PAPA-966497 format. One record per atom (N, C-alpha, C): residue number from 1; residue in one letter; atom name; x, y, z. Coordinates in steps of 0.001 Angstrom, whole numbers, plus 524288, in hexadecimal, padded with zeros to 5 digits. Layout:
<recs>
REC seq type atom     u     v     w
REC NUM    a   CA     X     Y     Z
...
</recs>
This chain:
<recs>
REC seq type atom     u     v     w
REC   1    m    N D4522 C5976 13D1B
REC   1    m   CA D47BE C5BE6 1407C
REC   1    m    C D4C09 C5BD9 13C45
REC   2    r    N D4E19 C5739 13898
REC   2    r   CA D533E C5881 13533
REC   2    r    C D53C7 C5CDD 1332B
REC   3    v    N D4F81 C6064 130A2
REC   3    v   CA D503B C6543 12EA8
REC   3    v    C D52D0 C6A4F 131B4
REC   4    g    N D50C7 C6915 1378F
REC   4    g   CA D52BB C6D79 13AB0
REC   4    g    C D5A49 C6CCF 13BC3
REC   5    l    N D598D C6743 13C42
REC   5    l   CA D605F C6527 13D60
REC   5    l    C D64D8 C6646 1389E
REC   6    i    N D60DA C6547 1329B
REC   6    i   CA D64C5 C6602 12EA9
REC   6    i    C D6591 C6BCA 12DFF
REC   7    l    N D6125 C6FC9 12F6A
REC   7    l   CA D6242 C746C 12CA5
REC   7    l    C D651A C780A 132FE
REC   8    g    N D658D C749C 1373E
REC   8    g   CA D6930 C751C 139F0
REC   8    g    C D6EB5 C7683 13B0F
REC   9    l    N D6E34 C70E9 13953
REC   9    l   CA D7550 C6FE8 137B0
REC   9    l    C D779F C7227 1321D
REC  10    l    N D73FC C7395 12E75
REC  10    l   CA D740D C756E 12A89
REC  10    l    C D7545 C7C5B 12A14
REC  11    t    N D71E7 C7E1B 12E0D
REC  11    t   CA D7468 C83B5 12E7D
REC  11    t    C D7967 C84EE 1316C
REC  12    s    N D79F4 C7FFF 1366E
REC  12    s   CA D7E14 C8177 13AD3
REC  12    s    C D8351 C7FF9 13777
REC  13    g    N D8338 C7B40 13362
REC  13    g   CA D8778 C79DB 130F1
REC  13    g    C D8964 C7E1B 12CB0
REC  14    i    N D85BE C81B6 12AA3
REC  14    i   CA D86C0 C8694 127E5
REC  14    i    C D87C4 C88BC 12A3F
REC  15    l    N D86AA C8AF3 12E7A
REC  15    l   CA D8867 C8F9A 13183
REC  15    l    C D8E0B C8CFF 1345D
REC  16    l    N D8F20 C888F 135F6
REC  16    l   CA D931D C869C 13650
REC  16    l    C D9741 C8629 13250
REC  17    i    N D96C8 C8527 12EAF
REC  17    i   CA D9A71 C84A8 12B55
REC  17    i    C D9BFB C8A3C 129FB
REC  18    i    N D9875 C8EB5 12794
REC  18    i   CA D9A04 C9282 12729
REC  18    i    C D9C78 C968A 12B84
REC  19    g    N D9AB1 C94F2 1307D
REC  19    g   CA D9EE5 C97BD 13661
REC  19    g    C DA513 C970E 13409
REC  20    l    N DA535 C9076 1333E
REC  20    l   CA DA9FB C8F21 1351F
REC  20    l    C DAD2A C90E7 130D5
REC  21    s    N DAAD9 C8FF7 12B27
REC  21    s   CA DAD35 C9318 125DF
REC  21    s    C DAEA2 C97C2 126ED
REC  22    t    N DAB1A C9A26 128BB
REC  22    t   CA DACDB CA039 12857
REC  22    t    C DB0A6 CA37F 12E3D
REC  23    r    N DB0C6 C9F34 1319A
REC  23    r   CA DB34C CA1BE 13601
REC  23    r    C DB0A3 CA41A 138AB
REC  24    q    N DAB4A CA73A 13807
REC  24    q   CA DA796 CA94B 13B07
REC  24    q    C DA40C CA751 13DF9
REC  25    f    N DA691 CA394 14292
REC  25    f   CA DA39F CA0E7 144CD
REC  25    f    C D9F24 CA3CC 14902
REC  26    e    N D9FD7 CA84D 14B32
REC  26    e   CA D9C48 CAB03 14D56
REC  26    e    C D98CA CABFB 14B0C
REC  27    t    N D96ED CB0C4 14717
REC  27    t   CA D91F3 CAFE9 14479
REC  27    t    C D9069 CABD1 14202
REC  28    y    N D922D CA5E9 1403C
REC  28    y   CA D8E72 CA24F 13F62
REC  28    y    C D8C0D C9E89 14525
REC  29    s    N D90BC C9F9A 148A7
REC  29    s   CA D8EC2 C9DF2 14DA6
REC  29    s    C D8944 CA05E 14FD5
REC  30    v    N D8A91 CA56F 14F4F
REC  30    v   CA D838E CA876 152A8
REC  30    v    C D7FA6 CA785 14C97
REC  31    i    N D8100 CA703 14898
REC  31    i   CA D7C39 CA6FD 1449A
REC  31    i    C D7A56 CA0C2 145B8
REC  32    s    N D7E07 C9B63 145D0
REC  32    s   CA D7B9B C975B 148D1
REC  32    s    C D79E2 C98BD 14BE0
REC  33    g    N D7B33 C9987 15077
REC  33    g   CA D7ACC C9A65 156AF
REC  33    g    C D7258 C9B0B 1569B
REC  34    t    N D7385 CA07C 153C1
REC  34    t   CA D6E39 CA348 152AC
REC  34    t    C D69B0 CA062 1510B
REC  35    i    N D6C57 C9BD0 14C85
REC  35    i   CA D690F C98CA 149F7
REC  35    i    C D6686 C950C 14D7D
REC  36    g    N D6B2C C92E2 150E3
REC  36    g   CA D6A3F C8DCF 154FD
REC  36    g    C D65FE C90D8 159F5
REC  37    i    N D66F6 C95F2 15C66
REC  37    i   CA D6524 C968A 1607F
REC  37    i    C D5CE6 C998B 15D1B
REC  38    i    N D5CC8 C9948 158DB
REC  38    i   CA D5868 C9B31 1578B
REC  38    i    C D54B7 C9813 1577E
REC  39    c    N D56AF C9270 15532
REC  39    c   CA D555F C8E5D 152BE
REC  39    c    C D5447 C8A35 15888
REC  40    f    N D5593 C8BA3 15BA3
REC  40    f   CA D54B4 C88AF 1620C
REC  40    f    C D5003 C8C78 164CE
REC  41    l    N D5039 C916C 16262
REC  41    l   CA D4CE5 C9465 165EB
REC  41    l    C D48F1 C930F 16387
REC  42    l    N D4841 C93E5 15EFE
REC  42    l   CA D4318 C9148 15A78
REC  42    l    C D4199 C8BF5 15D55
REC  43    a    N D457A C8918 15E79
REC  43    a   CA D43C0 C823E 15F60
REC  43    a    C D4113 C8374 164A3
REC  44    g    N D42F2 C876C 16829
REC  44    g   CA D3F7B C87CF 16CC5
REC  44    g    C D3B6C C89E5 16D04
REC  45    i    N D397E C8D5C 16902
REC  45    i   CA D34E9 C9031 167B2
REC  45    i    C D30D6 C8C97 166AE
REC  46    v    N D32DE C8A3A 16257
REC  46    v   CA D2E0F C86E1 15F25
REC  46    v    C D2C89 C81B6 16398
REC  47    s    N D310B C802E 16609
REC  47    s   CA D3017 C7B06 168ED
REC  47    s    C D2E24 C7C3F 16E29
REC  48    d    N D2C5F C8218 16F7C
REC  48    d   CA D2A5C C844A 174CE
REC  48    d    C D2C76 C8397 17B09
REC  49    s    N D318C C84A2 179C7
REC  49    s   CA D3612 C826F 17CA2
REC  49    s    C D359E C8810 18158
REC  50    f    N D346A C8C98 17F3A
REC  50    f   CA D33C8 C908A 181C9
REC  50    f    C D3009 C9203 184A7
REC  51    i    N D2CDD C908B 186AA
REC  51    i   CA D26CF C9207 18743
REC  51    i    C D2613 C8F2C 18C36
REC  52    s    N D2270 C8F71 18F36
REC  52    s   CA D21CD C8D5A 19389
REC  52    s    C D1EAF C8979 194EE
REC  53    g    N D1E1B C857F 19756
REC  53    g   CA D1A6F C822F 198D6
REC  53    g    C D15AD C82A8 1984F
REC  54    d    N D1212 C847E 19A9D
REC  54    d   CA D0CA6 C8608 196C4
REC  54    d    C D0C4F C8772 19288
REC  55    r    N D0F7D C898A 18FFB
REC  55    r   CA D0D58 C8AAC 18AB2
REC  55    r    C D0E94 C8640 1864B
REC  56    a    N D12ED C82FA 1893B
REC  56    a   CA D1599 C7D0E 185BD
REC  56    a    C D0FF3 C7989 186F1
REC  57    r    N D0F77 C795A 18B4D
REC  57    r   CA D0A69 C7728 18C0D
REC  57    r    C D0508 C787E 187EA
REC  58    a    N D052D C7C92 187B7
REC  58    a   CA D00AC C7F4E 18541
REC  58    a    C D0171 C7F2C 18043
REC  59    n    N D0751 C7ECD 17E2C
REC  59    n   CA D08A7 C7E2D 1777B
REC  59    n    C D06F5 C788D 17673
REC  60    y    N D09E7 C7520 17A0F
REC  60    y   CA D0936 C6F2C 179FD
REC  60    y    C D032C C6E17 17952
REC  61    y    N CFF08 C703D 17C14
REC  61    y   CA CFA35 C6D69 17AA8
REC  61    y    C CF726 C7003 176F5
REC  62    t    N CF8D4 C73E0 17431
REC  62    t   CA CF7AA C7678 1700E
REC  62    t    C CF857 C7582 16AF3
REC  63    e    N CFBE2 C7376 16B23
REC  63    e   CA CFF7A C71D6 16691
REC  63    e    C CFDAE C6D4F 1635E
REC  64    t    N CFCE2 C6CC7 15DFB
REC  64    t   CA CFCFA C658F 15CA3
REC  64    t    C D00DA C6327 15D2A
REC  65    n    N D00FA C5F70 15C54
REC  65    n   CA D0609 C5AE6 15C2E
REC  65    n    C D0A78 C5B2D 158BE
REC  66    q    N D079D C5D3E 152F8
REC  66    q   CA D0915 C5D93 14E60
REC  66    q    C D0D14 C636B 14D7B
REC  67    d    N D0AA2 C6762 15290
REC  67    d   CA D0C45 C6BA1 15357
REC  67    d    C D120E C6B3B 155FE
REC  68    r    N D1286 C6976 15ACC
REC  68    r   CA D159B C67D9 15EAF
REC  68    r    C D1A11 C6551 15B2A
REC  69    k    N D18ED C6167 1583C
REC  69    k   CA D1CEA C5E73 1558F
REC  69    k    C D2034 C62BD 1509A
REC  70    k    N D1BCB C65DB 14D7E
REC  70    k   CA D2008 C6A49 14B60
REC  70    k    C D21D1 C6D80 14E22
REC  71    r    N D200E C6EDB 152B8
REC  71    r   CA D24CD C72D6 155CA
REC  71    r    C D29A4 C70EB 1577A
REC  72    i    N D2912 C6B9F 159F9
REC  72    i   CA D2D41 C6A8E 15BDA
REC  72    i    C D3120 C6892 15674
REC  73    r    N D2F47 C66B7 15185
REC  73    r   CA D3136 C66C8 14EB1
REC  73    r    C D353B C6B42 14CA3
REC  74    y    N D31FE C7004 14CBE
REC  74    y   CA D35BA C74E6 14A95
REC  74    y    C D37D9 C7596 14F06
REC  75    s    N D388D C747C 15493
REC  75    s   CA D3B95 C75B4 15886
REC  75    s    C D421F C7290 157A3
REC  76    y    N D3FCD C6E5C 15557
REC  76    y   CA D4552 C6A6B 15649
REC  76    y    C D47B9 C6C40 15059
REC  77    l    N D4597 C6E6A 14BF5
REC  77    l   CA D47B8 C6FC1 147B1
REC  77    l    C D4AAB C7591 14957
REC  78    f    N D4832 C7883 14BD9
REC  78    f   CA D4D2D C7BAE 14DC0
REC  78    f    C D501C C7A22 1511C
REC  79    f    N D4F85 C7859 1563B
REC  79    f   CA D52F4 C75FC 15813
REC  79    f    C D5926 C73D6 1548A
REC  80    l    N D582E C70AB 151B5
REC  80    l   CA D5B43 C6E17 14DAB
REC  80    l    C D5C04 C7171 14923
REC  81    l    N D5B17 C75FC 149A5
REC  81    l   CA D5CCE C79A1 14658
REC  81    l    C D6202 C7C9A 1492C
REC  82    g    N D6018 C7E63 14D77
REC  82    g   CA D63D8 C8075 15069
REC  82    g    C D68F8 C7FA2 153BB
REC  83    a    N D6776 C7A4F 155A8
REC  83    a   CA D6B8B C776D 156E6
REC  83    a    C D7207 C7729 1547C
REC  84    p    N D70B3 C7590 15085
REC  84    p   CA D75CD C74EA 14BE4
REC  84    p    C D7833 C7BF6 14C35
REC  85    n    N D74E9 C7E81 14B92
REC  85    n   CA D766E C8352 14B71
REC  85    n    C D79D2 C8582 15102
REC  86    l    N D779F C83DF 15545
REC  86    l   CA D78BA C86E9 15A8A
REC  86    l    C D7FC2 C8471 15A28
REC  87    l    N D8077 C7E80 15A21
REC  87    l   CA D843C C7BC1 1586C
REC  87    l    C D893E C7DC1 156AA
REC  88    v    N D8744 C7E8D 15122
REC  88    v   CA D8A84 C82C2 14DA4
REC  88    v    C D8C43 C8737 14F0C
REC  89    a    N D8824 C8961 153DA
REC  89    a   CA D8AA8 C8EFF 15509
REC  89    a    C D8EEF C8DFA 159DA
REC  90    v    N D8E41 C8831 15D0F
REC  90    v   CA D9221 C8952 15F84
REC  90    v    C D9651 C883C 15D1C
REC  91    v    N D9700 C854C 158EB
REC  91    v   CA D9BCC C83A7 156AD
REC  91    v    C D9CFB C86B4 15410
REC  92    l    N D9AAF C8A79 1524B
REC  92    l   CA D9D7E C8E9C 14FF9
REC  92    l    C D9F5E C9305 15327
REC  93    t    N D9C5F C94B7 1590E
REC  93    t   CA D9F09 C96BF 15D65
REC  93    t    C DA339 C9435 16070
REC  94    l    N DA23F C8FA0 16085
REC  94    l   CA DA867 C8D6C 16456
REC  94    l    C DADAC C8E67 15E6B
REC  95    n    N DAB92 C8E80 159EC
REC  95    n   CA DB0D7 C8E3B 155F4
REC  95    n    C DB30C C92E3 155E9
REC  96    y    N DAE67 C9770 15893
REC  96    y   CA DAF7C C9BDE 15728
REC  96    y    C DB3ED C9EFA 15C77
REC  97    i    N DB3F4 C9AD8 160C6
REC  97    i   CA DB4C3 C9D24 16644
REC  97    i    C DBC14 C9B75 1640D
</recs>
């Protein structure tokens, strides 16, 4: 989990510093927001959030406990990678206005 958070903080910190120092708020807001949205979508896909109940039930009973833990771990990784980037996108957008 720490790896996702550290990578998220690192990428968002770099984008925030570059965006504030070059005064190109809109460009780096779009980049950071795109990274955040893609990571949130990947987290949803990996965690099976976008499937129906019967499909989720079938997946639950056919996968092993180890596979389920790995899938949830990747979902957390993508979520923690995307959250700081979306926060930076909001900060840069508010700074642009």
